[in-house]
N, C-alpha and C positions, 0 to 999 in steps of 0.2 A: 605298339603291342608289341609282346617277345613272343616268340613263334620255336617250341622246342620241337627237334624231329629227331626221330630214333632212327637209329641205321644199322646193318649188320652184314658181316662181311659173310660169304656164303661162297660156294662152286658156282662156277658162272654156270649162265644157262644154257652158254653154246656147247658147255662139257658131259659128257654122258658119266656119270658116275658108276664107280665101281669098288665094285663088294670087296671088303677085304679078305682073303681065305679062310678065315679062320669064322669068319660068318658073325663078328664083330661089331661091327658099322660098317664109314664107307670109308675106303682108302682115299687120302687126301693128299697125300706124298705126290711133287711134285703135278699140282694140279693148280690151273688158272683160279684163282679166285676174283671176286669183284663185291661189289653192293647188291643185295637182294633187288629186284626187278620193282617191288613194291613198294623199297623206299626210295628209289628212287625218284616215284611218283610222287611219294611225298616232300623228299629238297623240293623237285621241280614247284611244287602248290605254294609250299612256304615261300620261294620265291616269286612266283607271280603274284601271290596277298604284296610280299613287300613293295614289288613294280606299281603296283596299283594301289599304294600308300595305305595299304590296311595296316601292313605291319612294317615295325623298326629295325627290329633285331631277329634274327635265327642265329638258335645254337643246336649246334647237331651233337647228336650224343649214341658213344656205341658202347657195348660191353662186350669182350672179348679180349686177344690176343693183342700184344706187343701190333703186330702186323696189322692190325686191325685199324691202326693211322694213315695205311694209303686210303681208306675206306672212305672215312673220316676227311682227309685232304681232297678228296673225289668232290662230297658233298663243298669241302668251300673253296672250290673251285667253278664247283656250278652259282654259287652265291653265295652261302651259307658265310656269317661273319664272323663265328668261331667255335671250336670243338671241344669236347668233353671227352675223354677217352677210358674209361675203367677198366682197369687191363686188369685181367685173370685169364690163366689156361685151361682153366673147369670150363666140361660144356652145362650154360650156364641153360635152366629148365626158364618157359616162360614166367610161372609165377616170382623167381628171382630176380628177373629180370623188370619185370614191373614193380617190386619190392624197391627196386634204386631209382628205379625215373621216377617213380614216386618220392621221392628222399631228393634227388637232385629238382622234381619240381618244386616241392617246398624249398628251395634254398633258390633257385630261379627265379620262382613268381613268373610266371611263363601265363599268357592268355590261353592260350589253344597248343596243343600237344599236336601232331602228326606223324604218325607211322603208320607203314604198311600193315595189308591186314592180316597179313602174314608171311612166313619167311619159307621159300622157297626148298631150306633142306630139311625141315619136318614139318611143315604143314601147320601144323596146334592151331592157329586163329585162335589164339586165346590171349594175348601180351596187350592190346587195346582193350578187352574190357575188363580184363583183369585190374588193370590199373587204372579204369575211370573206378570200378568199388574200390580201391584203396584211396582213392581222395575223394569219391561224393559226387564225382562229376560227372555232367549228362555226358553223352556218347551218340556220335552218329556215324556206325559204321558201315564200311563196302561203298563209299564216298563213288559217284560219278559224277558230282559235281559241289564245291563248294562254293556260297558267297556268304563273306562278313562284314557286316557295318554293324556301327557304334559297340553294344556292347552283349550283339548275340551274332550267330552265326545258322546260314539255313542249309543243312545238309543235303541233297538228293542220294539214296543209297540204291543198292541193285538187289530187289530184295523177288522170291519165287514166282511171285505171281506180277511182278512188271516194277516198277523204281516206286518208292513213296519218298514225301519230302518230309525233314521234320525241321523244327529250331528250336534248335539249343540256348541258352543262357553261358555265356564267358565267366568264365573260365571251361573248357570246354575240350573231350579228346574227339579228334578225327580217325579215322581206319581208311587207306586210300586204296580203291578197286582198279582194275588195268584201266577203263574207259578214263578216269579222272583227266588224264592229261598224257600229253607227251615228252618223257624228258627231255632235257636239251645235253648237245657234247658241249663240254666246256673246251675253250678257247686255250690256245696256249698261252697268251698273256694271263688268262684267269689264272691257269694251272700256276704256273708261276709267280704267279701275287698268292695262291695259294700258302705257298710255301713259309711265309712270312706271319701267315695269319694263327692268333691265337690258338695252340692246341695243349689243354693243359691234362694230367694223366694224375686219374685216383685208380683206389683200388676198393672193393664190397668193404671191405671191413671201414674202409671212411665213410661209408654211408652206415655200418652197423648190419649189415645184411649176410645174412648164411646162406651161401651158395653150391652147399651140401645138396648132391641129389638125391630125388626121394621119387624117380622116376628109373628103373633097371632096366636095359636092352637089353630082352633072352634071342634075339637071334636076329640076322640082317641078310632077305636073301633077294636076289635078284630077281624080275616079271618075270612068270614063265613065258616062251615064245610061243608067237602066235602060231596055232595051225595051219598048212596050206589049206587054201580054200577049193572048192571041189566046182570043176566046168559043167555046166549042161548044156544038149545041145537044140533045147527048145522049153515052150513054156509048158507043154505039158507035163515033160521031165523035170521040170524045176518044183512044179505041181507035188508028182509024185515025193521027191524028196522032202517036202516041207509037211506032210505027210506024215512019212516017214521019221520026221523028228515032233513030227505031234505040235507042231505049230500050224497048220495047217488043216480043214476038215472038206 
């Protein structure tokens, strides 16, 4: 089984983003970047499937600037076999990403595509679903457990009412949730080995995909600062405050 894993380069989740002074977007200058946490989980799950003997090859794919090679090298150091960078300096929207991944899937013929359920920079949560629709493949989103065998995969997914288990015929698209696994750290020997693993560089034009933006960002603002709380001296005072706010009667 060949597995295709999509990864995205985003602001490191430990960094507090800063909004540009003109409100046109988030300031990325001199900011630490890393792999999207949900995509790290996707890479880890693909590696675990390979360790179980289910998968035979893992191909990591990223769509972004030249520096996204660093993100792909991280995936290779974790255990992916080879990588493809679709290089573009444009901000690529989910539909364009899904179209490019669909073209790559047609070339690579994977039996499964795993990707994070969303990226922490735009939080769109759309690429996996769009990709499945474009390919006509079944999808298991928000996966908290993945079990693959023969020509199908069973996905336990997190829904509002609890857990739902679906059985998908391969090939299929799976998007990962936080509780699926704990990604491993790449060891130093594997980091060194990753430097010699194949990494092909393509462009959106190679796949005939137009990445022109169809959405316009009007303004980006920081969240409003939280207001200070109010201390009360007794339960009776608390009840009176709540009544004044219309919360208690």
